C-alpha positions as CSV (number, residue, x, y, z in Angstrom):
1,X,11.1,-28.1,15.0
2,X,14.2,-27.6,12.5
3,X,15.2,-24.4,10.8
4,X,14.0,-25.0,7.5
5,X,10.2,-25.7,8.6
6,X,10.0,-22.5,10.2
7,X,11.9,-20.2,7.7
8,X,10.6,-18.4,4.2
9,X,11.6,-20.4,1.1
10,X,13.6,-18.3,-1.1
11,X,11.8,-17.4,-3.9
12,X,12.6,-19.0,-7.6
13,X,15.3,-16.9,-9.4
14,X,16.6,-15.0,-6.3
15,X,19.2,-17.8,-4.6
16,X,22.5,-17.8,-6.3
17,X,23.4,-21.1,-7.8
18,X,25.0,-23.3,-5.1
19,X,28.6,-25.0,-5.8
20,X,28.7,-28.7,-5.0
21,X,30.6,-29.6,-2.3
22,X,34.2,-30.5,-3.4
23,X,36.3,-33.2,-1.7
24,X,39.3,-34.8,-2.3
25,X,40.2,-38.6,-1.0
26,X,43.1,-38.9,0.9
27,X,46.1,-40.6,-1.2
28,X,46.4,-44.6,-0.5
29,X,48.7,-47.2,-1.7
30,X,45.7,-49.7,-2.1
31,X,43.2,-49.1,-4.9
32,X,40.6,-51.0,-2.8
33,X,40.5,-48.5,0.0
34,X,40.9,-45.6,-2.5
35,X,37.8,-46.9,-4.5
36,X,36.0,-47.7,-1.1
37,X,36.6,-43.9,0.1
38,X,35.1,-42.5,-2.9
39,X,32.3,-44.9,-2.6
40,X,31.5,-43.5,0.8
41,X,32.0,-39.8,-0.1
42,X,29.7,-40.2,-2.9
43,X,27.1,-41.4,-0.7
44,X,27.6,-38.7,1.8
45,X,27.4,-35.9,-0.5
46,X,23.9,-35.4,-0.9
47,X,23.7,-35.0,2.8
48,X,26.7,-32.3,3.0
49,X,25.4,-30.4,0.3
50,X,22.0,-30.3,2.0
51,X,23.7,-29.1,5.0
52,X,25.3,-26.4,2.9
53,X,22.6,-25.3,1.5
54,X,20.8,-24.9,4.9
55,X,23.6,-23.1,6.3
56,X,24.0,-20.7,3.4
57,X,19.9,-20.2,3.4
58,X,20.4,-19.0,7.2
59,X,23.1,-16.7,6.6
60,X,22.0,-15.0,3.4
61,X,18.1,-14.8,4.0
62,X,17.7,-14.4,8.0
63,X,21.0,-13.1,9.1
64,X,20.6,-9.5,10.7
65,X,22.7,-8.2,7.8
66,X,20.8,-9.2,5.2
67,X,17.3,-9.5,7.1
68,X,14.8,-11.9,5.6
69,X,13.7,-12.4,1.8
70,X,10.8,-9.8,1.8
71,X,10.0,-7.9,-1.3
72,X,10.5,-3.8,-1.2
73,X,7.6,-2.0,0.5
74,X,6.5,1.0,-1.2
75,X,8.3,3.9,0.5
76,X,10.2,1.6,2.5
77,X,14.0,3.1,3.3
78,X,15.6,-0.4,4.1
79,X,15.2,-4.1,4.5
80,X,14.5,-3.7,8.2
81,X,11.6,-1.4,7.3
82,X,10.6,-4.3,5.3
83,X,10.7,-6.9,7.8
84,X,8.4,-4.8,10.1
85,X,5.3,-4.3,7.8
86,X,5.4,-7.9,6.0
87,X,5.7,-9.2,9.9
88,X,2.5,-7.3,10.8
89,X,0.6,-8.2,7.5
90,X,1.9,-11.9,7.9
91,X,0.3,-11.5,11.6
92,X,-2.8,-9.7,10.7
93,X,-3.6,-12.2,8.0
94,X,-3.4,-15.3,11.0
95,X,-5.4,-13.7,13.1
96,X,-8.1,-12.8,10.5
97,X,-8.0,-16.3,9.3
98,X,-9.0,-17.3,12.6
99,X,-11.2,-14.8,13.4
100,X,-9.3,-13.5,16.0
101,X,-10.3,-9.4,16.8
102,X,-7.1,-7.8,17.6
103,X,-6.5,-4.0,17.8
104,X,-3.5,-1.7,17.5
105,X,-2.5,-0.5,20.9
106,X,1.4,0.0,20.1
107,X,2.4,3.6,21.2
108,X,5.0,4.4,18.9
109,X,2.5,3.6,15.7
110,X,-0.5,4.9,17.0
111,X,1.5,8.6,18.1
112,X,2.1,8.8,14.4
113,X,-1.4,7.9,13.3
114,X,-2.7,10.3,15.6
115,X,-0.7,12.8,13.9
116,X,-2.9,12.2,10.7
117,X,-6.0,11.2,12.7
118,X,-8.1,13.6,10.9
119,X,-7.2,12.4,7.4
120,X,-7.4,8.9,8.0
121,X,-10.8,8.8,9.4
122,X,-11.9,10.9,6.0
123,X,-9.7,8.5,3.8
124,X,-11.4,5.8,2.1
125,X,-8.6,3.3,1.7
126,X,-5.8,5.1,3.9
127,X,-3.7,4.5,0.4
128,X,-0.1,6.5,0.7
129,X,3.0,7.1,-1.4
130,X,5.1,5.9,1.2
131,X,4.9,3.4,4.3
132,X,4.6,5.7,7.1
133,X,3.5,3.6,10.4
134,X,4.3,0.4,10.3
135,X,7.8,0.8,8.7
136,X,8.8,3.0,11.7
137,X,11.8,2.0,13.7
138,X,11.0,-0.3,16.6
139,X,11.4,-3.9,18.1
140,X,7.8,-4.7,18.8
141,X,4.2,-3.8,17.2
142,X,1.8,-4.2,19.9
143,X,-1.9,-5.2,19.5
144,X,-4.6,-5.9,22.4
145,X,-7.0,-8.6,22.7
146,X,-10.2,-8.8,24.6
147,X,-10.4,-12.3,26.3
148,X,-13.9,-13.2,25.9
149,X,-13.8,-12.5,22.1
150,X,-11.2,-15.3,21.7
151,X,-11.1,-19.2,22.9
152,X,-7.6,-19.5,23.2
153,X,-7.5,-22.2,20.7
154,X,-4.6,-24.2,19.7
155,X,-5.3,-24.1,15.7
156,X,-3.7,-20.2,15.6
157,X,-0.5,-21.6,17.0
158,X,-0.2,-24.2,14.7
159,X,-0.6,-22.2,11.7
160,X,1.4,-19.4,13.1
161,X,4.5,-22.3,13.2
162,X,3.4,-23.3,9.5
163,X,4.0,-19.5,8.7
164,X,7.3,-19.3,10.2
165,X,6.3,-17.5,13.5
166,X,7.9,-18.8,16.9
167,X,5.5,-18.0,19.7
168,X,5.5,-17.7,23.8
169,X,2.5,-18.0,25.6
170,X,2.8,-15.9,29.5
171,X,-0.1,-17.1,31.9
172,X,-0.2,-16.2,35.9
173,X,-2.9,-16.6,38.2
174,X,-6.3,-14.6,37.7
175,X,-6.5,-12.1,40.5
176,X,-10.3,-11.8,40.2
177,X,-10.4,-15.0,41.9
178,X,-7.6,-14.1,45.0
179,X,-10.4,-13.4,47.5
180,X,-11.7,-17.1,47.0
181,X,-9.3,-19.9,48.5
182,X,-10.5,-22.5,46.4
183,X,-10.0,-21.0,43.1
184,X,-7.1,-18.5,43.5
185,X,-4.8,-20.6,41.9
186,X,-6.2,-21.2,38.3
187,X,-3.9,-19.2,35.6
188,X,-5.2,-17.1,32.7
189,X,-3.3,-16.3,29.6
190,X,-1.9,-12.9,29.9
191,X,0.4,-12.4,27.0
192,X,1.4,-13.7,23.5
193,X,4.5,-12.6,21.7
194,X,5.1,-13.8,18.0
195,X,8.5,-13.9,16.7
196,X,9.2,-13.8,12.9
197,X,13.1,-13.0,11.3
198,X,14.1,-9.7,13.6
199,X,10.3,-8.4,14.3
200,X,8.2,-9.5,17.0
201,X,4.6,-8.7,17.5
202,X,3.1,-8.5,21.3
203,X,-0.4,-9.5,22.3
204,X,-1.7,-7.9,25.5
205,X,-5.0,-9.8,26.9
206,X,-7.2,-8.0,28.4
207,X,-9.9,-8.7,31.0
208,X,-13.0,-7.1,32.3
209,X,-13.1,-6.8,35.7
210,X,-16.5,-6.0,37.8
211,X,-15.8,-2.2,38.3
212,X,-16.4,-2.1,34.2
213,X,-13.2,-1.4,33.2
214,X,-9.9,-3.6,31.1
215,X,-7.6,-4.9,33.0
216,X,-4.1,-6.6,31.9
217,X,-1.7,-8.6,34.1
218,X,2.2,-8.4,34.6
219,X,4.3,-10.0,32.3
220,X,6.2,-12.4,34.3
221,X,8.7,-15.0,33.0
222,X,9.0,-18.5,34.8
223,X,12.0,-20.2,35.7
224,X,11.9,-22.5,32.3
225,X,11.2,-19.7,29.8
226,X,13.8,-18.4,27.6
227,X,14.5,-14.9,28.8
228,X,16.6,-14.1,25.1
229,X,13.1,-14.8,23.0
230,X,13.3,-11.2,22.7
231,X,14.3,-8.3,24.5
232,X,11.6,-8.0,27.0
233,X,12.8,-4.9,28.7
234,X,11.9,-3.1,25.7
235,X,8.1,-4.0,25.8
236,X,5.8,-1.0,26.5
237,X,2.8,-3.4,28.4
238,X,3.6,-5.9,30.9
239,X,6.3,-4.3,33.4
240,X,3.0,-3.8,35.6
241,X,-0.6,-4.7,35.6
242,X,-2.7,-1.6,33.8
243,X,-6.4,-0.7,34.2
244,X,-8.1,1.2,31.0
245,X,-11.4,2.0,30.4
246,X,-13.6,0.4,27.9
247,X,-12.7,1.2,24.3
248,X,-14.4,2.0,21.3
249,X,-12.9,0.8,18.0
250,X,-12.5,2.5,14.9
251,X,-11.4,0.5,11.8
252,X,-8.8,1.9,9.5
253,X,-6.6,1.5,6.7
254,X,-2.7,2.4,6.9
255,X,-0.1,1.5,5.0
256,X,-2.2,-0.8,2.9
257,X,-2.8,-2.5,5.6
258,X,-6.6,-2.9,7.5
259,X,-6.6,-2.6,11.4
260,X,-8.7,-1.5,14.3
261,X,-7.5,1.3,16.7
262,X,-8.8,3.0,19.4
263,X,-11.3,6.0,18.3
264,X,-9.2,8.5,20.2
265,X,-5.7,7.4,20.4
266,X,-4.6,10.7,22.1
267,X,-7.0,9.8,25.2
268,X,-5.5,6.1,25.0
269,X,-2.0,7.4,25.2
270,X,-2.9,9.8,27.7
271,X,-4.6,7.0,29.5
272,X,-1.6,4.9,29.0
273,X,0.7,7.2,31.3
274,X,-0.9,6.6,34.5
275,X,-2.4,2.9,33.7
276,X,-0.5,1.6,36.2
277,X,-2.7,-0.9,38.7
278,X,-2.4,-2.4,42.6
279,X,-4.5,-5.5,43.1
280,X,-5.9,-5.6,47.0
281,X,-3.9,-7.3,49.1
282,X,-6.4,-10.4,49.8
283,X,-3.5,-12.9,51.4
284,X,-2.8,-10.0,54.0
285,X,-6.2,-9.1,54.5
286,X,-7.1,-12.7,55.3
287,X,-4.1,-13.0,58.2
288,X,-5.4,-9.4,59.3
289,X,-9.1,-10.9,59.8
290,X,-7.7,-14.0,61.5
291,X,-5.9,-11.7,64.3
292,X,-9.0,-9.5,64.1
293,X,-12.2,-10.6,63.4
294,X,-14.1,-8.8,61.0
295,X,-17.2,-6.9,62.5
296,X,-20.2,-8.5,61.2
297,X,-22.6,-7.2,63.2
298,X,-26.1,-5.0,61.8
299,X,-24.5,-1.7,62.5
300,X,-21.3,-2.6,60.6
301,X,-23.2,-3.9,57.2
302,X,-25.3,-1.0,57.2
303,X,-22.8,1.7,57.2
304,X,-20.8,-0.7,54.7
305,X,-23.6,-0.1,52.5
306,X,-24.3,3.4,52.6
307,X,-20.5,4.0,52.6
308,X,-20.4,2.1,49.2
309,X,-23.1,4.2,48.0
310,X,-21.5,7.3,48.9
311,X,-18.4,6.6,47.1
312,X,-20.2,5.6,44.4
313,X,-22.1,8.8,44.1
314,X,-19.1,10.7,44.7
315,X,-17.1,9.0,42.2
316,X,-19.9,9.9,39.5
317,X,-19.9,13.5,40.8
318,X,-15.9,14.0,40.4
319,X,-15.8,12.3,37.4
320,X,-18.5,14.2,35.5
321,X,-16.5,17.2,36.7
322,X,-13.2,16.0,35.3
323,X,-11.3,16.1,38.7
324,X,-8.9,13.7,39.5
325,X,-9.2,12.0,42.8
326,X,-7.8,9.2,44.8
327,X,-8.8,7.1,47.9
328,X,-7.3,9.2,51.1
329,X,-7.1,8.4,55.1
330,X,-8.9,5.9,56.4
331,X,-10.7,4.6,53.3
332,X,-7.4,4.1,52.0
333,X,-5.8,2.2,54.7
334,X,-9.3,0.1,54.7
335,X,-8.5,-0.6,51.1
336,X,-4.5,-1.3,52.2
337,X,-5.1,-3.5,55.3
338,X,-8.4,-5.3,54.9
339,X,-9.6,-4.6,51.3
340,X,-12.6,-3.3,52.8
341,X,-14.2,-0.1,54.0
342,X,-13.4,0.1,57.9
343,X,-16.6,-0.3,59.7
344,X,-15.7,1.9,62.6
345,X,-14.8,5.1,60.6
346,X,-17.7,6.9,59.8
347,X,-16.8,8.6,57.1
348,X,-15.3,8.3,53.4
349,X,-11.9,9.9,52.7
350,X,-10.8,11.4,49.2
351,X,-7.7,13.1,48.1
352,X,-7.6,16.1,45.6
353,X,-4.5,18.3,44.2
354,X,-5.2,21.6,45.0
355,X,-4.4,22.6,41.3
356,X,-7.3,20.4,40.2
357,X,-9.7,22.4,42.6
358,X,-12.6,23.7,40.5
359,X,-15.3,26.2,42.4
360,X,-18.2,24.4,41.2
361,X,-17.4,21.1,43.2
362,X,-19.6,22.2,46.0
363,X,-22.7,22.9,43.6
364,X,-22.2,19.8,42.1
365,X,-22.5,18.1,45.2
366,X,-25.4,19.9,46.5
367,X,-26.8,19.0,43.0
368,X,-26.5,15.1,43.8
369,X,-27.8,15.3,47.1
370,X,-25.1,15.7,49.2
371,X,-25.2,19.5,50.9
372,X,-22.0,21.1,52.4
373,X,-21.8,20.3,56.1
374,X,-18.3,21.9,56.6
375,X,-15.6,23.6,54.9
376,X,-12.0,24.5,56.6
377,X,-9.3,26.9,55.3
378,X,-9.3,28.0,52.0
379,X,-8.0,27.5,48.5
380,X,-4.8,29.3,49.0
381,X,-4.1,27.4,52.2
382,X,-5.3,23.8,54.0
383,X,-8.6,23.5,52.0
384,X,-11.1,20.7,53.3
385,X,-14.7,20.1,52.4
386,X,-17.5,18.2,54.1
387,X,-20.4,16.8,52.3
388,X,-23.4,15.1,54.4
389,X,-24.3,11.4,53.4
390,X,-27.4,9.4,54.3
391,X,-27.9,9.2,58.0
392,X,-24.6,10.2,59.9
393,X,-22.0,9.0,57.0
394,X,-20.2,12.2,55.7
395,X,-17.8,12.6,52.8
396,X,-14.6,14.3,53.7
397,X,-12.3,15.7,50.7
398,X,-8.9,16.8,51.7
399,X,-6.7,19.0,49.5
400,X,-3.1,18.6,48.9
401,X,-0.3,21.1,48.0
402,X,2.8,20.1,46.1
403,X,6.4,21.7,47.2
404,X,9.7,20.8,45.4
405,X,10.5,18.2,47.9
406,X,7.2,17.2,49.6
407,X,3.5,17.3,49.4
408,X,1.5,18.4,52.3
409,X,-2.4,19.2,53.1
410,X,-3.9,20.9,56.2
411,X,-6.6,19.5,58.8
412,X,-8.8,21.5,61.0
413,X,-10.5,20.2,64.2
414,X,-14.2,21.0,63.8
415,X,-14.8,21.6,67.7
416,X,-11.4,23.0,68.6
417,X,-10.5,24.9,65.6
418,X,-6.8,23.7,66.0
419,X,-5.0,23.5,62.3
420,X,-2.4,21.1,61.8
421,X,-0.2,20.1,58.5
422,X,0.8,16.9,57.4
423,X,3.6,16.3,55.4
424,X,4.4,13.4,52.6
425,X,6.8,12.1,50.5
426,X,6.3,12.9,46.9
427,X,3.9,10.4,45.3
428,X,2.1,9.8,42.1
429,X,-1.3,8.1,41.3
430,X,-2.1,4.3,40.3
431,X,-5.3,2.5,40.1
432,X,-7.1,-0.1,42.1
433,X,-10.1,-1.8,42.6
434,X,-12.4,-1.0,45.6
435,X,-15.9,-2.1,46.5
436,X,-16.4,-2.9,42.9
437,X,-15.1,0.4,41.5
438,X,-12.0,1.3,39.6
439,X,-10.3,4.0,41.9
440,X,-6.9,6.1,42.1
441,X,-4.8,5.6,45.0
442,X,-1.4,6.3,45.7
443,X,1.1,4.8,43.9
444,X,4.5,3.0,44.9
445,X,4.1,4.0,48.6
446,X,3.5,0.7,50.4
447,X,0.8,2.8,52.4
448,X,-1.9,5.3,52.5
449,X,-2.2,8.9,52.5
450,X,-3.7,9.4,55.9
451,X,-3.6,11.7,59.2
């Protein structure tokens, strides 16, 4: 596609008149040769003038110095402000014409919106004397798209090109099919980038997972892709996969543009700060089972069924209390090594930072039908709670204590009363999917927190 087909044509009366290209023929002693040169120059003149016009157009209207020929936005401070607002406006018009229901998730813009969220909710049209949100300095504006709400029709991209956008599609293997040998190679769209002038729109594609949450994939460029298409390192999404709770959207009008945003922007921004997701290692799990065949006995199947039900109940109880927790010990090892519950472990293990401890944890579990079986240590030192589940399956909750350069938790042998202290390097948490649940687990460490 030529430059002119992607560019916005100048408005009438804006472009200064172009002077015709002047040429001087070489002197020749032969009148015939001189006439031939002049005739040749006359034939080439329209092509040279057209090339000159295209070069002038590119330098004047699309150079970083001058910016595109967009009209001034109310309240904007510079041409760069104009560009951001106009690119967003054109993109919203594009997706509206093709019935693509995107919603705004840009952290910089949402941060500004969150400060005025009460006013925006009550305002009828969101009119403002200045361009406050979409004119804010940034390289990208980020939107989200739920995969099931759009069929990825090619008509959108043809229309985008006609409007002057250049676009890039990033896709990769569907992790939901990684556990299925016959389907594990199927690729799905993960990210789209639409570029116009000096601004770009990043569209993050979200997918629903079986754990009743939303997931987006990592942005990985393939070898044949243009790595200078946009400054990819500045993207807010795509450095790693992410997991989010399902959103309730709020339609608002800001900077004279109608968009949908998360109903609670502050909650979404908080969720974004710890949304990293780690996929279960299905390939390694298959290799493990080739060496050590899985236990498929009736006892193993029955234990896994009870352990799964116990984990679901524990998740529900702790979520209702607002207590942050993660997979720990043998349960985390089962996820990491074989993507399943270890059938001979006989319990479910969770970890909680002691700073998140609440005194109503025990009453809440008792109310859920899980009475306290053991309590070891105390809140100030080596606290551990054990709850009785169905049959002989129990839930063990270990509390972790943070020091300046390490994290530790204590353990007590039920029969002997001996105490142990387990030391761990500093770690943070990320999300994973385990037995059809979206669950936190230790992040950045290629091992589990265990005993």
